Every structure is written in structure tokens, then in C-alpha cells.
C-alpha positions as CSV (number, residue, x, y, z in Angstrom):
1,X,-54.7,-115.0,-23.3
2,X,-56.1,-114.0,-26.6
3,X,-59.0,-111.0,-26.7
4,X,-61.3,-109.2,-28.8
5,X,-64.1,-106.9,-28.0
6,X,-67.2,-104.9,-29.7
7,X,-70.1,-102.9,-29.8
8,X,-72.9,-103.0,-31.8
9,X,-76.1,-101.0,-32.1
10,X,-79.2,-103.0,-33.0
11,X,-81.7,-101.6,-36.0
12,X,-84.6,-104.4,-35.8
13,X,-84.2,-104.7,-31.7
14,X,-82.9,-101.3,-30.6
15,X,-80.8,-100.5,-28.5
16,X,-76.8,-102.1,-27.7
17,X,-75.0,-105.0,-27.5
18,X,-71.3,-105.4,-25.8
19,X,-69.0,-108.9,-26.5
20,X,-66.2,-109.6,-25.5
21,X,-64.3,-113.4,-27.1
22,X,-61.3,-114.1,-25.1
23,X,-59.4,-117.4,-25.1
24,X,-58.6,-119.2,-21.0
25,X,-56.8,-122.3,-21.0
26,X,-58.0,-124.6,-24.0
27,X,-61.9,-122.6,-24.1
28,X,-62.7,-119.8,-26.2
29,X,-65.4,-117.5,-24.1
30,X,-68.0,-115.0,-25.4
31,X,-69.5,-113.0,-22.7
32,X,-71.4,-110.1,-23.6
33,X,-74.7,-107.8,-22.7
34,X,-77.5,-107.0,-24.7
35,X,-79.4,-103.5,-23.7
36,X,-82.7,-102.9,-26.2
37,X,-86.0,-103.0,-26.2
38,X,-89.3,-104.9,-27.7
39,X,-92.6,-104.7,-27.9
40,X,-92.5,-101.3,-26.3
41,X,-90.0,-102.6,-23.0
42,X,-87.2,-102.7,-22.1
43,X,-84.9,-105.7,-22.0
44,X,-81.4,-106.8,-20.7
45,X,-79.7,-110.0,-21.7
46,X,-76.4,-111.4,-20.5
47,X,-74.8,-114.2,-21.9
48,X,-71.8,-116.2,-21.9
49,X,-70.7,-119.6,-24.5
50,X,-68.0,-121.5,-23.8
51,X,-66.5,-123.7,-26.8
52,X,-63.8,-125.5,-26.9
53,X,-60.5,-125.2,-28.8
54,X,-61.9,-126.1,-32.3
55,X,-65.3,-124.0,-31.4
56,X,-67.4,-127.0,-30.7
57,X,-70.2,-125.3,-28.3
58,X,-70.1,-127.1,-24.8
59,X,-72.1,-124.7,-22.6
60,X,-74.2,-121.5,-22.8
61,X,-75.8,-119.4,-20.4
62,X,-78.3,-116.5,-20.9
63,X,-79.6,-114.5,-17.7
64,X,-81.2,-111.0,-17.3
65,X,-85.0,-109.5,-17.5
66,X,-87.5,-108.7,-20.2
67,X,-90.0,-106.1,-18.9
68,X,-90.7,-107.1,-15.3
69,X,-89.8,-111.0,-15.9
70,X,-86.5,-112.7,-14.9
71,X,-84.7,-115.3,-17.3
72,X,-82.4,-117.5,-16.8
73,X,-81.3,-120.6,-19.3
74,X,-78.6,-122.8,-18.7
75,X,-77.4,-125.1,-21.6
76,X,-75.2,-127.7,-21.7
77,X,-73.9,-130.0,-24.4
78,X,-73.0,-133.6,-23.5
79,X,-70.1,-135.8,-24.8
80,X,-72.4,-137.7,-27.5
81,X,-73.9,-133.6,-28.7
82,X,-77.7,-134.4,-26.7
83,X,-78.6,-130.9,-25.4
84,X,-79.7,-129.9,-22.4
85,X,-81.6,-127.0,-21.2
86,X,-82.3,-126.1,-17.8
87,X,-82.0,-129.9,-16.9
88,X,-84.4,-130.9,-19.6
89,X,-83.0,-133.1,-22.7
90,X,-84.1,-131.4,-26.5
91,X,-83.6,-134.5,-28.6
92,X,-84.6,-131.8,-31.4
93,X,-81.1,-130.5,-31.9
94,X,-79.2,-134.0,-30.6
95,X,-76.1,-133.5,-33.0
96,X,-75.9,-129.8,-33.4
97,X,-71.9,-128.2,-32.9
98,X,-73.0,-124.5,-32.9
99,X,-75.3,-122.6,-30.6
100,X,-77.4,-119.3,-32.5
101,X,-78.6,-117.0,-30.3
102,X,-81.6,-115.2,-31.9
103,X,-81.2,-112.1,-30.0
104,X,-77.4,-111.5,-31.0
105,X,-75.1,-111.5,-34.2
106,X,-72.2,-112.6,-31.4
107,X,-72.9,-116.7,-32.7
108,X,-72.3,-116.2,-35.6
109,X,-68.5,-115.7,-34.8
110,X,-68.8,-119.4,-33.6
111,X,-69.0,-121.6,-37.4
112,X,-67.2,-118.3,-39.2
113,X,-63.8,-119.6,-36.3
114,X,-64.3,-123.8,-36.9
115,X,-65.3,-123.6,-40.7
116,X,-62.1,-121.6,-41.6
117,X,-63.6,-121.4,-45.0
118,X,-61.0,-120.3,-48.0
119,X,-62.8,-117.7,-50.1
120,X,-64.9,-119.7,-52.1
121,X,-65.7,-122.3,-49.9
122,X,-68.7,-123.0,-48.5
123,X,-70.1,-125.1,-45.9
124,X,-73.6,-126.3,-43.8
125,X,-74.3,-125.7,-40.6
126,X,-77.2,-127.5,-38.1
127,X,-77.2,-124.9,-35.1
128,X,-79.5,-125.2,-31.6
129,X,-80.8,-121.7,-32.1
130,X,-82.3,-119.9,-29.1
131,X,-85.3,-118.3,-30.5
132,X,-86.2,-114.7,-29.7
133,X,-88.7,-113.7,-27.8
134,X,-90.2,-117.6,-26.7
135,X,-86.2,-118.5,-25.9
136,X,-87.3,-122.2,-27.2
137,X,-84.6,-124.2,-28.7
138,X,-84.9,-125.0,-32.1
139,X,-82.9,-126.8,-34.6
140,X,-82.0,-124.2,-37.6
141,X,-80.3,-125.3,-41.2
142,X,-77.9,-122.5,-42.2
143,X,-75.1,-121.9,-44.6
144,X,-72.2,-120.1,-44.4
145,X,-70.2,-119.0,-47.8
146,X,-67.1,-116.6,-47.8
147,X,-67.3,-114.2,-50.4
148,X,-64.3,-112.4,-50.0
149,X,-61.3,-112.1,-47.5
150,X,-64.2,-110.1,-45.2
151,X,-67.1,-111.0,-45.8
152,X,-69.6,-113.8,-45.6
153,X,-72.7,-115.2,-47.2
154,X,-75.2,-116.1,-44.4
155,X,-78.9,-118.4,-45.4
156,X,-80.7,-119.8,-43.3
157,X,-84.6,-121.2,-43.3
158,X,-83.7,-122.4,-46.8
159,X,-82.7,-119.7,-48.4
160,X,-85.5,-117.6,-47.0
161,X,-83.2,-115.5,-45.0
162,X,-79.8,-114.4,-46.8
163,X,-77.4,-111.9,-45.7
164,X,-74.0,-110.8,-46.9
165,X,-72.1,-110.2,-43.2
166,X,-68.9,-108.2,-42.9
167,X,-66.6,-109.5,-40.4
168,X,-63.5,-108.0,-38.3
169,X,-60.4,-110.0,-38.6
170,X,-61.3,-111.8,-35.0
171,X,-64.5,-112.9,-36.9
172,X,-67.0,-110.4,-35.4
173,X,-70.0,-109.3,-37.3
174,X,-69.1,-106.2,-37.8
175,X,-72.5,-105.4,-40.4
176,X,-75.4,-107.8,-40.6
177,X,-77.6,-105.5,-42.8
178,X,-80.5,-103.9,-41.1
179,X,-80.1,-105.7,-38.4
180,X,-77.1,-104.9,-36.7
181,X,-74.1,-102.5,-37.0
182,X,-70.8,-102.4,-35.5
183,X,-69.7,-99.2,-33.4
184,X,-66.5,-100.1,-32.4
185,X,-64.6,-103.1,-32.2
186,X,-60.6,-104.2,-30.4
């Protein structure tokens, strides 16, 4: 079994998140917990994402609480890349390969690992974006460009958002400028 773990400190959403990446059989797992405050309320969100050996998202689960309100979301990706959320088909994200949890830096690892870009290469990605705090699933166009061995330029929403992400050898983002900063990793 291959594994790596990381602890982040949130700046936009004050709090912390811990995540573990591990392989089991032919699947990759990202499992983590985010604890933070938003709009004067405490939040706790646990997540588990399952990917196949090529880093295609197969399923995701987010559960926890937002202040006094419980939350549970089950996402399944069918063989034809149709996404189902709590039993309801979401055609707007049909064909997407990646899940993007808007409240977490963990999911940047998925396209970084899947694309395996050489320095100077770039690739466009269509992600199924679970937007915080509405938890609505939307299509989000993204671009990853590898600038050097440890830096990726990430762009989304047609270039209206741009950030240079520092990553560690596992593919976890260690510095998401102004948003997340890693405090420890293995």
C-alpha cells in the first residue's frame, strides 16, 4: 500500500484540514476532514474520494455539519461518466473526469496525478465542482500548466482565477497562495 498525508491551515476559511492519500487494490483513495469557520458558524466536513488506477473519479462522499445543520452528499460516477448526486442525475457535469471540492485543496491532487504533465506542458480539465457553501454540483473549466518540478499554474473560470500552486512529491498542494498553507506532510 502506498500512502501520504498532509495537514493544511486555511486562510480564506479559517481552520484546518487533514487528508490522507492511499492505494488499495487498484484504487486510489483521498480521505480527509476539514474543520473551519464560515459566516460565524463552525463547520466539520469529512470526505472520501475513490479513483481508479488512472485517477478517474469513481465516487465521492461528503458528510458532516454546518453549524447546526447536518450534511450528507453521495456522488457516484457511472461508467459513461454521468454523475449522480444523492440519487439524482446531474447532466450539466456529464463527461467530467475530476471532482473538485471547493472547500478543500485535496482535489487538485487528482488532475495533477492523472495528467502527469512534463515541465512546460499544460492541459484543460472539465471538473465536477462541488461549490461551497451551496454544495451545488457545477461544471468548472480548469487549466493546469506545469511551470517547474514543484509548481503548477492553476486557472479556472476562463482565467478569472489564477494561482501558482506549490506541490510536494505526492502531488498534494503545499502552498495555495492566500488560501491554504501546508503545516506538515509525509
